[in-house]
SETOR-196966 format. One record per residue (C-alpha): residue number from 1; residue in one letter; chain; x, y, z. Coordinates in nm, 2 decimals, m for minus. Example, Ala and Ser with C-alpha at 12.3 -4.5 7.8 and 13.67 -1.06 7.14 Angstrom:
2
+-----+--------+--------+--------+--------+--------+
! num ! residu ! chaine !      X !      Y !      Z !
+-----+--------+--------+--------+--------+--------+
!   1 !      a !      A !   1.23 !  m0.45 !   0.78 !
!   2 !      s !      A !   1.37 !  m0.11 !   0.71 !
+-----+--------+--------+--------+--------+--------+
END
This chain:
352
+-----+--------+--------+--------+--------+--------+
! num ! residu ! chaine !      X !      Y !      Z !
+-----+--------+--------+--------+--------+--------+
!   1 !      x !      A !   4.63 !  10.71 !  m1.45 !
!   2 !      x !      A !   4.74 !  11.05 !  m1.56 !
!   3 !      x !      A !   4.38 !  11.19 !  m1.58 !
!   4 !      x !      A !   4.31 !  11.06 !  m1.23 !
!   5 !      x !      A !   4.63 !  11.21 !  m1.09 !
!   6 !      x !      A !   4.55 !  11.54 !  m1.26 !
!   7 !      x !      A !   4.20 !  11.54 !  m1.11 !
!   8 !      x !      A !   4.33 !  11.47 !  m0.76 !
!   9 !      x !      A !   4.59 !  11.75 !  m0.81 !
!  10 !      x !      A !   4.31 !  12.00 !  m0.89 !
!  11 !      x !      A !   4.10 !  11.89 !  m0.59 !
!  12 !      x !      A !   4.39 !  11.93 !  m0.36 !
!  13 !      x !      A !   4.48 !  12.27 !  m0.50 !
!  14 !      x !      A !   4.12 !  12.39 !  m0.45 !
!  15 !      x !      A !   4.13 !  12.27 !  m0.09 !
!  16 !      x !      A !   4.46 !  12.44 !  m0.03 !
!  17 !      x !      A !   4.33 !  12.77 !  m0.16 !
!  18 !      x !      A !   4.01 !  12.74 !   0.03 !
!  19 !      x !      A !   4.19 !  12.67 !   0.36 !
!  20 !      x !      A !   4.44 !  12.95 !   0.30 !
!  21 !      x !      A !   4.15 !  13.20 !   0.26 !
!  22 !      x !      A !   3.98 !  13.07 !   0.57 !
!  23 !      x !      A !   4.30 !  13.12 !   0.77 !
!  24 !      x !      A !   4.33 !  13.48 !   0.65 !
!  25 !      x !      A !   4.01 !  13.55 !   0.85 !
!  26 !      x !      A !   4.06 !  13.64 !   1.22 !
!  27 !      x !      A !   3.95 !  13.35 !   1.44 !
!  28 !      x !      A !   3.63 !  13.41 !   1.64 !
!  29 !      x !      A !   3.66 !  13.35 !   2.01 !
!  30 !      x !      A !   3.46 !  13.04 !   2.11 !
!  31 !      x !      A !   3.15 !  13.13 !   2.31 !
!  32 !      x !      A !   3.26 !  12.89 !   2.58 !
!  33 !      x !      A !   3.62 !  13.01 !   2.58 !
!  34 !      x !      A !   3.76 !  13.17 !   2.90 !
!  35 !      x !      A !   4.00 !  13.39 !   2.69 !
!  36 !      x !      A !   3.95 !  13.75 !   2.80 !
!  37 !      x !      A !   3.95 !  14.02 !   2.54 !
!  38 !      x !      A !   3.99 !  14.31 !   2.80 !
!  39 !      x !      A !   4.21 !  14.22 !   3.09 !
!  40 !      x !      A !   4.21 !  14.41 !   3.42 !
!  41 !      x !      A !   4.47 !  14.68 !   3.43 !
!  42 !      x !      A !   4.75 !  14.66 !   3.69 !
!  43 !      x !      A !   4.66 !  14.76 !   4.04 !
!  44 !      x !      A !   4.92 !  15.03 !   4.12 !
!  45 !      x !      A !   4.77 !  15.15 !   4.45 !
!  46 !      x !      A !   4.75 !  15.01 !   4.80 !
!  47 !      x !      A !   4.38 !  14.99 !   4.83 !
!  48 !      x !      A !   4.18 !  15.04 !   5.15 !
!  49 !      x !      A !   3.85 !  14.86 !   5.10 !
!  50 !      x !      A !   3.55 !  14.82 !   5.33 !
!  51 !      x !      A !   3.23 !  14.62 !   5.29 !
!  52 !      x !      A !   2.90 !  14.77 !   5.39 !
!  53 !      x !      A !   2.60 !  14.54 !   5.41 !
!  54 !      x !      A !   2.25 !  14.65 !   5.33 !
!  55 !      x !      A !   2.11 !  14.56 !   5.67 !
!  56 !      x !      A !   2.32 !  14.82 !   5.85 !
!  57 !      x !      A !   2.22 !  15.18 !   5.93 !
!  58 !      x !      A !   2.41 !  15.40 !   5.69 !
!  59 !      x !      A !   2.38 !  15.69 !   5.93 !
!  60 !      x !      A !   2.60 !  15.51 !   6.18 !
!  61 !      x !      A !   2.90 !  15.56 !   5.94 !
!  62 !      x !      A !   3.04 !  15.91 !   5.97 !
!  63 !      x !      A !   3.19 !  16.09 !   5.67 !
!  64 !      x !      A !   3.52 !  16.08 !   5.85 !
!  65 !      x !      A !   3.52 !  15.69 !   5.83 !
!  66 !      x !      A !   3.41 !  15.68 !   5.47 !
!  67 !      x !      A !   3.70 !  15.91 !   5.38 !
!  68 !      x !      A !   3.94 !  15.65 !   5.52 !
!  69 !      x !      A !   3.85 !  15.42 !   5.24 !
!  70 !      x !      A !   3.94 !  15.41 !   4.87 !
!  71 !      x !      A !   3.65 !  15.17 !   4.79 !
!  72 !      x !      A !   3.33 !  15.08 !   4.97 !
!  73 !      x !      A !   3.16 !  14.76 !   4.85 !
!  74 !      x !      A !   2.79 !  14.74 !   4.90 !
!  75 !      x !      A !   2.66 !  14.40 !   5.00 !
!  76 !      x !      A !   2.46 !  14.27 !   4.83 !
!  77 !      x !      A !   2.27 !  14.22 !   4.50 !
!  78 !      x !      A !   2.13 !  13.88 !   4.57 !
!  79 !      x !      A !   2.07 !  13.62 !   4.30 !
!  80 !      x !      A !   1.70 !  13.52 !   4.29 !
!  81 !      x !      A !   1.51 !  13.21 !   4.17 !
!  82 !      x !      A !   1.49 !  13.36 !   3.82 !
!  83 !      x !      A !   1.87 !  13.37 !   3.82 !
!  84 !      x !      A !   1.89 !  13.75 !   3.82 !
!  85 !      x !      A !   2.05 !  13.99 !   4.07 !
!  86 !      x !      A !   1.82 !  14.20 !   4.29 !
!  87 !      x !      A !   1.97 !  14.48 !   4.50 !
!  88 !      x !      A !   1.90 !  14.45 !   4.88 !
!  89 !      x !      A !   1.76 !  14.78 !   5.02 !
!  90 !      x !      A !   1.82 !  14.99 !   4.71 !
!  91 !      x !      A !   1.75 !  15.31 !   4.90 !
!  92 !      x !      A !   2.04 !  15.24 !   5.13 !
!  93 !      x !      A !   2.26 !  15.20 !   4.83 !
!  94 !      x !      A !   2.14 !  15.53 !   4.68 !
!  95 !      x !      A !   2.23 !  15.71 !   5.01 !
!  96 !      x !      A !   2.57 !  15.54 !   5.03 !
!  97 !      x !      A !   2.66 !  15.63 !   4.67 !
!  98 !      x !      A !   2.55 !  15.99 !   4.72 !
!  99 !      x !      A !   2.77 !  16.04 !   5.02 !
! 100 !      x !      A !   3.07 !  15.85 !   4.88 !
! 101 !      x !      A !   3.06 !  16.04 !   4.55 !
! 102 !      x !      A !   3.07 !  16.37 !   4.74 !
! 103 !      x !      A !   3.38 !  16.24 !   4.94 !
! 104 !      x !      A !   3.56 !  16.10 !   4.63 !
! 105 !      x !      A !   3.52 !  15.73 !   4.75 !
! 106 !      x !      A !   3.44 !  15.46 !   4.49 !
! 107 !      x !      A !   3.14 !  15.23 !   4.54 !
! 108 !      x !      A !   3.12 !  14.88 !   4.41 !
! 109 !      x !      A !   2.82 !  14.65 !   4.41 !
! 110 !      x !      A !   2.88 !  14.30 !   4.54 !
! 111 !      x !      A !   2.67 !  14.01 !   4.42 !
! 112 !      x !      A !   2.60 !  13.71 !   4.64 !
! 113 !      x !      A !   2.34 !  13.44 !   4.71 !
! 114 !      x !      A !   2.23 !  13.08 !   4.68 !
! 115 !      x !      A !   2.51 !  12.84 !   4.56 !
! 116 !      x !      A !   2.24 !  12.64 !   4.38 !
! 117 !      x !      A !   2.12 !  12.95 !   4.18 !
! 118 !      x !      A !   2.48 !  13.05 !   4.10 !
! 119 !      x !      A !   2.57 !  12.71 !   3.97 !
! 120 !      x !      A !   2.26 !  12.70 !   3.75 !
! 121 !      x !      A !   2.31 !  13.05 !   3.62 !
! 122 !      x !      A !   2.67 !  13.01 !   3.54 !
! 123 !      x !      A !   2.62 !  12.68 !   3.36 !
! 124 !      x !      A !   2.43 !  12.82 !   3.07 !
! 125 !      x !      A !   2.53 !  13.10 !   2.83 !
! 126 !      x !      A !   2.18 !  13.24 !   2.81 !
! 127 !      x !      A !   2.14 !  13.28 !   3.19 !
! 128 !      x !      A !   2.49 !  13.42 !   3.22 !
! 129 !      x !      A !   2.42 !  13.68 !   2.96 !
! 130 !      x !      A !   2.10 !  13.78 !   3.14 !
! 131 !      x !      A !   2.27 !  13.80 !   3.47 !
! 132 !      x !      A !   2.56 !  14.00 !   3.33 !
! 133 !      x !      A !   2.33 !  14.24 !   3.14 !
! 134 !      x !      A !   2.13 !  14.31 !   3.46 !
! 135 !      x !      A !   2.45 !  14.39 !   3.66 !
! 136 !      x !      A !   2.58 !  14.62 !   3.39 !
! 137 !      x !      A !   2.24 !  14.81 !   3.39 !
! 138 !      x !      A !   2.27 !  14.84 !   3.77 !
! 139 !      x !      A !   2.61 !  15.00 !   3.73 !
! 140 !      x !      A !   2.47 !  15.27 !   3.51 !
! 141 !      x !      A !   2.14 !  15.31 !   3.70 !
! 142 !      x !      A !   2.30 !  15.36 !   4.04 !
! 143 !      x !      A !   2.62 !  15.55 !   3.92 !
! 144 !      x !      A !   2.85 !  15.28 !   4.05 !
! 145 !      x !      A !   3.22 !  15.23 !   4.00 !
! 146 !      x !      A !   3.23 !  14.85 !   3.95 !
! 147 !      x !      A !   3.13 !  14.51 !   4.07 !
! 148 !      x !      A !   3.25 !  14.25 !   4.33 !
! 149 !      x !      A !   3.19 !  13.88 !   4.29 !
! 150 !      x !      A !   3.11 !  13.74 !   4.63 !
! 151 !      x !      A !   2.99 !  13.41 !   4.51 !
! 152 !      x !      A !   3.28 !  13.27 !   4.72 !
! 153 !      x !      A !   3.23 !  12.91 !   4.65 !
! 154 !      x !      A !   3.26 !  12.81 !   4.28 !
! 155 !      x !      A !   3.40 !  12.46 !   4.30 !
! 156 !      x !      A !   3.58 !  12.20 !   4.09 !
! 157 !      x !      A !   3.35 !  11.93 !   4.25 !
! 158 !      x !      A !   3.04 !  12.04 !   4.06 !
! 159 !      x !      A !   3.21 !  12.21 !   3.76 !
! 160 !      x !      A !   3.10 !  12.55 !   3.87 !
! 161 !      x !      A !   3.46 !  12.67 !   3.86 !
! 162 !      x !      A !   3.44 !  12.67 !   3.48 !
! 163 !      x !      A !   3.10 !  12.85 !   3.49 !
! 164 !      x !      A !   3.25 !  13.12 !   3.72 !
! 165 !      x !      A !   3.55 !  13.16 !   3.48 !
! 166 !      x !      A !   3.31 !  13.22 !   3.19 !
! 167 !      x !      A !   3.11 !  13.47 !   3.40 !
! 168 !      x !      A !   3.42 !  13.66 !   3.50 !
! 169 !      x !      A !   3.55 !  13.67 !   3.14 !
! 170 !      x !      A !   3.22 !  13.83 !   3.03 !
! 171 !      x !      A !   3.23 !  14.08 !   3.32 !
! 172 !      x !      A !   3.60 !  14.16 !   3.26 !
! 173 !      x !      A !   3.53 !  14.23 !   2.89 !
! 174 !      x !      A !   3.25 !  14.47 !   2.98 !
! 175 !      x !      A !   3.41 !  14.64 !   3.28 !
! 176 !      x !      A !   3.76 !  14.68 !   3.14 !
! 177 !      x !      A !   3.69 !  14.81 !   2.80 !
! 178 !      x !      A !   3.82 !  15.17 !   2.82 !
! 179 !      x !      A !   3.90 !  15.08 !   3.19 !
! 180 !      x !      A !   3.55 !  15.21 !   3.28 !
! 181 !      x !      A !   3.47 !  14.99 !   3.59 !
! 182 !      x !      A !   3.65 !  14.80 !   3.86 !
! 183 !      x !      A !   3.60 !  14.42 !   3.90 !
! 184 !      x !      A !   3.69 !  14.25 !   4.22 !
! 185 !      x !      A !   3.62 !  13.91 !   4.38 !
! 186 !      x !      A !   3.60 !  13.78 !   4.73 !
! 187 !      x !      A !   3.78 !  13.45 !   4.77 !
! 188 !      x !      A !   3.86 !  13.19 !   5.04 !
! 189 !      x !      A !   4.18 !  13.22 !   5.24 !
! 190 !      x !      A !   4.33 !  12.90 !   5.09 !
! 191 !      x !      A !   4.39 !  12.77 !   5.44 !
! 192 !      x !      A !   4.22 !  12.45 !   5.34 !
! 193 !      x !      A !   4.32 !  12.34 !   4.99 !
! 194 !      x !      A !   4.05 !  12.16 !   4.79 !
! 195 !      x !      A !   3.76 !  12.19 !   4.55 !
! 196 !      x !      A !   3.67 !  12.54 !   4.67 !
! 197 !      x !      A !   4.02 !  12.69 !   4.67 !
! 198 !      x !      A !   4.08 !  12.52 !   4.34 !
! 199 !      x !      A !   3.75 !  12.66 !   4.22 !
! 200 !      x !      A !   3.91 !  12.99 !   4.15 !
! 201 !      x !      A !   4.09 !  12.89 !   3.83 !
! 202 !      x !      A !   4.41 !  13.07 !   3.74 !
! 203 !      x !      A !   4.27 !  13.21 !   3.41 !
! 204 !      x !      A !   4.04 !  13.43 !   3.63 !
! 205 !      x !      A !   4.35 !  13.61 !   3.76 !
! 206 !      x !      A !   4.37 !  13.83 !   3.45 !
! 207 !      x !      A !   4.00 !  13.93 !   3.48 !
! 208 !      x !      A !   4.00 !  14.08 !   3.82 !
! 209 !      x !      A !   4.15 !  14.41 !   3.94 !
! 210 !      x !      A !   4.22 !  14.25 !   4.28 !
! 211 !      x !      A !   4.09 !  13.97 !   4.51 !
! 212 !      x !      A !   3.95 !  14.04 !   4.85 !
! 213 !      x !      A !   4.10 !  13.74 !   5.04 !
! 214 !      x !      A !   3.88 !  13.65 !   5.34 !
! 215 !      x !      A !   4.15 !  13.57 !   5.59 !
! 216 !      x !      A !   3.91 !  13.50 !   5.88 !
! 217 !      x !      A !   3.64 !  13.26 !   6.01 !
! 218 !      x !      A !   3.86 !  12.96 !   6.09 !
! 219 !      x !      A !   3.65 !  12.88 !   6.40 !
! 220 !      x !      A !   3.53 !  12.57 !   6.58 !
! 221 !      x !      A !   3.21 !  12.51 !   6.77 !
! 222 !      x !      A !   3.36 !  12.21 !   6.95 !
! 223 !      x !      A !   3.73 !  12.29 !   7.00 !
! 224 !      x !      A !   3.83 !  12.57 !   7.24 !
! 225 !      x !      A !   4.11 !  12.82 !   7.19 !
! 226 !      x !      A !   4.08 !  12.86 !   6.82 !
! 227 !      x !      A !   4.16 !  13.22 !   6.70 !
! 228 !      x !      A !   3.95 !  13.27 !   6.39 !
! 229 !      x !      A !   4.19 !  13.51 !   6.22 !
! 230 !      x !      A !   4.55 !  13.48 !   6.36 !
! 231 !      x !      A !   4.85 !  13.64 !   6.20 !
! 232 !      x !      A !   4.97 !  13.30 !   6.09 !
! 233 !      x !      A !   4.66 !  13.26 !   5.87 !
! 234 !      x !      A !   4.78 !  13.55 !   5.66 !
! 235 !      x !      A !   5.12 !  13.39 !   5.61 !
! 236 !      x !      A !   4.95 !  13.06 !   5.50 !
! 237 !      x !      A !   4.71 !  13.25 !   5.27 !
! 238 !      x !      A !   4.99 !  13.44 !   5.11 !
! 239 !      x !      A !   5.19 !  13.12 !   5.05 !
! 240 !      x !      A !   4.89 !  12.95 !   4.89 !
! 241 !      x !      A !   4.77 !  13.23 !   4.66 !
! 242 !      x !      A !   5.10 !  13.41 !   4.57 !
! 243 !      x !      A !   5.37 !  13.15 !   4.61 !
! 244 !      x !      A !   5.19 !  12.84 !   4.50 !
! 245 !      x !      A !   4.91 !  12.96 !   4.28 !
! 246 !      x !      A !   5.11 !  13.25 !   4.13 !
! 247 !      x !      A !   4.85 !  13.52 !   4.19 !
! 248 !      x !      A !   5.01 !  13.86 !   4.13 !
! 249 !      x !      A !   5.08 !  14.00 !   4.48 !
! 250 !      x !      A !   4.93 !  14.34 !   4.38 !
! 251 !      x !      A !   4.60 !  14.15 !   4.33 !
! 252 !      x !      A !   4.61 !  14.00 !   4.68 !
! 253 !      x !      A !   4.42 !  14.23 !   4.92 !
! 254 !      x !      A !   4.44 !  14.12 !   5.28 !
! 255 !      x !      A !   4.10 !  14.06 !   5.44 !
! 256 !      x !      A !   4.08 !  14.18 !   5.80 !
! 257 !      x !      A !   3.79 !  14.12 !   6.04 !
! 258 !      x !      A !   3.61 !  14.39 !   6.24 !
! 259 !      x !      A !   3.44 !  14.13 !   6.46 !
! 260 !      x !      A !   3.52 !  13.85 !   6.69 !
! 261 !      x !      A !   3.42 !  13.48 !   6.73 !
! 262 !      x !      A !   3.42 !  13.24 !   7.02 !
! 263 !      x !      A !   3.55 !  12.89 !   7.00 !
! 264 !      x !      A !   3.41 !  12.57 !   7.15 !
! 265 !      x !      A !   3.06 !  12.70 !   7.16 !
! 266 !      x !      A !   2.78 !  12.80 !   6.92 !
! 267 !      x !      A !   2.85 !  13.10 !   6.70 !
! 268 !      x !      A !   2.48 !  13.20 !   6.70 !
! 269 !      x !      A !   2.44 !  13.52 !   6.90 !
! 270 !      x !      A !   2.80 !  13.50 !   7.01 !
! 271 !      x !      A !   2.98 !  13.66 !   6.72 !
! 272 !      x !      A !   3.04 !  14.02 !   6.82 !
! 273 !      x !      A !   3.14 !  14.34 !   6.64 !
! 274 !      x !      A !   3.48 !  14.49 !   6.75 !
! 275 !      x !      A !   3.30 !  14.80 !   6.89 !
! 276 !      x !      A !   3.07 !  14.57 !   7.09 !
! 277 !      x !      A !   3.36 !  14.37 !   7.23 !
! 278 !      x !      A !   3.54 !  14.69 !   7.34 !
! 279 !      x !      A !   3.21 !  14.79 !   7.50 !
! 280 !      x !      A !   3.26 !  14.48 !   7.72 !
! 281 !      x !      A !   3.58 !  14.64 !   7.86 !
! 282 !      x !      A !   3.80 !  14.44 !   7.63 !
! 283 !      x !      A !   4.16 !  14.56 !   7.56 !
! 284 !      x !      A !   4.20 !  14.71 !   7.21 !
! 285 !      x !      A !   4.56 !  14.60 !   7.20 !
! 286 !      x !      A !   4.48 !  14.23 !   7.27 !
! 287 !      x !      A !   4.32 !  13.96 !   7.06 !
! 288 !      x !      A !   4.09 !  13.80 !   7.31 !
! 289 !      x !      A !   3.85 !  13.90 !   7.59 !
! 290 !      x !      A !   3.60 !  13.74 !   7.83 !
! 291 !      x !      A !   3.24 !  13.84 !   7.75 !
! 292 !      x !      A !   2.89 !  13.74 !   7.80 !
! 293 !      x !      A !   2.59 !  13.75 !   7.56 !
! 294 !      x !      A !   2.22 !  13.70 !   7.58 !
! 295 !      x !      A !   2.27 !  13.37 !   7.39 !
! 296 !      x !      A !   2.55 !  13.26 !   7.63 !
! 297 !      x !      A !   2.52 !  13.43 !   7.97 !
! 298 !      x !      A !   2.81 !  13.24 !   8.12 !
! 299 !      x !      A !   3.14 !  13.41 !   8.06 !
! 300 !      x !      A !   3.33 !  13.29 !   7.75 !
! 301 !      x !      A !   3.64 !  13.39 !   7.55 !
! 302 !      x !      A !   3.59 !  13.57 !   7.22 !
! 303 !      x !      A !   3.88 !  13.61 !   6.97 !
! 304 !      x !      A !   3.93 !  13.91 !   6.75 !
! 305 !      x !      A !   4.20 !  14.13 !   6.59 !
! 306 !      x !      A !   4.31 !  14.41 !   6.82 !
! 307 !      x !      A !   4.52 !  14.71 !   6.72 !
! 308 !      x !      A !   4.85 !  14.52 !   6.75 !
! 309 !      x !      A !   4.75 !  14.24 !   6.52 !
! 310 !      x !      A !   4.59 !  14.47 !   6.26 !
! 311 !      x !      A !   4.91 !  14.68 !   6.26 !
! 312 !      x !      A !   5.12 !  14.36 !   6.21 !
! 313 !      x !      A !   4.90 !  14.24 !   5.92 !
! 314 !      x !      A !   4.91 !  14.58 !   5.75 !
! 315 !      x !      A !   5.28 !  14.61 !   5.79 !
! 316 !      x !      A !   5.32 !  14.26 !   5.63 !
! 317 !      x !      A !   5.09 !  14.37 !   5.34 !
! 318 !      x !      A !   5.28 !  14.68 !   5.27 !
! 319 !      x !      A !   5.63 !  14.52 !   5.31 !
! 320 !      x !      A !   5.54 !  14.25 !   5.07 !
! 321 !      x !      A !   5.39 !  14.47 !   4.80 !
! 322 !      x !      A !   5.04 !  14.34 !   4.83 !
! 323 !      x !      A !   4.74 !  14.52 !   4.68 !
! 324 !      x !      A !   4.58 !  14.66 !   4.99 !
! 325 !      x !      A !   4.36 !  14.57 !   5.29 !
! 326 !      x !      A !   3.99 !  14.49 !   5.31 !
! 327 !      x !      A !   3.76 !  14.51 !   5.61 !
! 328 !      x !      A !   3.44 !  14.32 !   5.68 !
! 329 !      x !      A !   3.25 !  14.52 !   5.77 !
! 330 !      x !      A !   3.29 !  14.89 !   5.84 !
! 331 !      x !      A !   2.99 !  14.94 !   6.08 !
! 332 !      x !      A !   3.16 !  14.71 !   6.33 !
! 333 !      x !      A !   3.45 !  14.94 !   6.38 !
! 334 !      x !      A !   3.48 !  15.22 !   6.64 !
! 335 !      x !      A !   3.47 !  15.58 !   6.54 !
! 336 !      x !      A !   3.75 !  15.70 !   6.77 !
! 337 !      x !      A !   4.12 !  15.66 !   6.82 !
! 338 !      x !      A !   4.08 !  15.28 !   6.87 !
! 339 !      x !      A !   3.94 !  15.24 !   6.52 !
! 340 !      x !      A !   4.11 !  14.96 !   6.33 !
! 341 !      x !      A !   4.05 !  15.12 !   6.00 !
! 342 !      x !      A !   4.22 !  15.44 !   6.13 !
! 343 !      x !      A !   4.51 !  15.23 !   6.25 !
! 344 !      x !      A !   4.56 !  15.09 !   5.89 !
! 345 !      x !      A !   4.54 !  15.44 !   5.74 !
! 346 !      x !      A !   4.80 !  15.57 !   5.99 !
! 347 !      x !      A !   5.04 !  15.30 !   5.90 !
! 348 !      x !      A !   5.03 !  15.35 !   5.53 !
! 349 !      x !      A !   5.04 !  15.73 !   5.58 !
! 350 !      x !      A !   4.71 !  15.79 !   5.40 !
! 351 !      x !      A !   4.55 !  16.13 !   5.45 !
! 352 !      x !      A !   4.19 !  16.13 !   5.56 !
+-----+--------+--------+--------+--------+--------+
END
């Protein structure tokens, strides 16, 4: 009995010493952990952000308009069937970067594309690594200031919310080491709570410099009189993301539309830029106008954000300490005193 007890004692002692030595070694982060090594720094500036899509004419945007923005986001680098990002119209991006750098405006590259491809890419470590490496190479190659995730629809329904969290962790670690690059993300307004709104998991909040909240596109093709981006939608969005989800308010950037949508009819051919709507003799101070289009030659009502509503939304954003305002998209604005981007700049007292 004594010999057996002594043997057990030595075995336990060896195990104790072994475990103690293992615990002295720093724990490696699991490859599937969403713990971020390099978090986003605090957003201390009220950002004025504008998207510019590749299919627009860059010459239509004067330098005076670009100077009204802190950040221009180029849309898009589209994910392809090989699960890699490919820049749409790279020559346009090169031209945009050249002009913005001269004016002191930052340029981010937004990635977007097929939901199916994103879900597949984000589900595997190997494909995530390839996707992330390709994006980081693009940042260097095109002299960019950061990235924007415009996937928009990671979901809890298919598990892609977790894949997106892993993707954003990797991007945050690479972008925020030495605070070298910005990392932003376009997200749903939160007007309809469900698998998509919940698809942006709270652990992603630390990874992102700010979120471009898309507070627009609540339209109906069957029901008339639906304003796609009313002031009330901003209040609902703020309540969901900041009050309920606890998103830091400095990371909530208010998305503002530079276009209008009808209600009760097809959107195809009837969604119009703000500058086109004003060209139909609409009142810039109002939020609706009667117009016609080639697709719908009978007069119909189109709903947009005029100067008054834009000013109200910007005032709310500044008064509540939000992270800024974002416009989709800048070629749809006017280049005169009726400019909605100019109205935002005037309210926040930004020189341009």
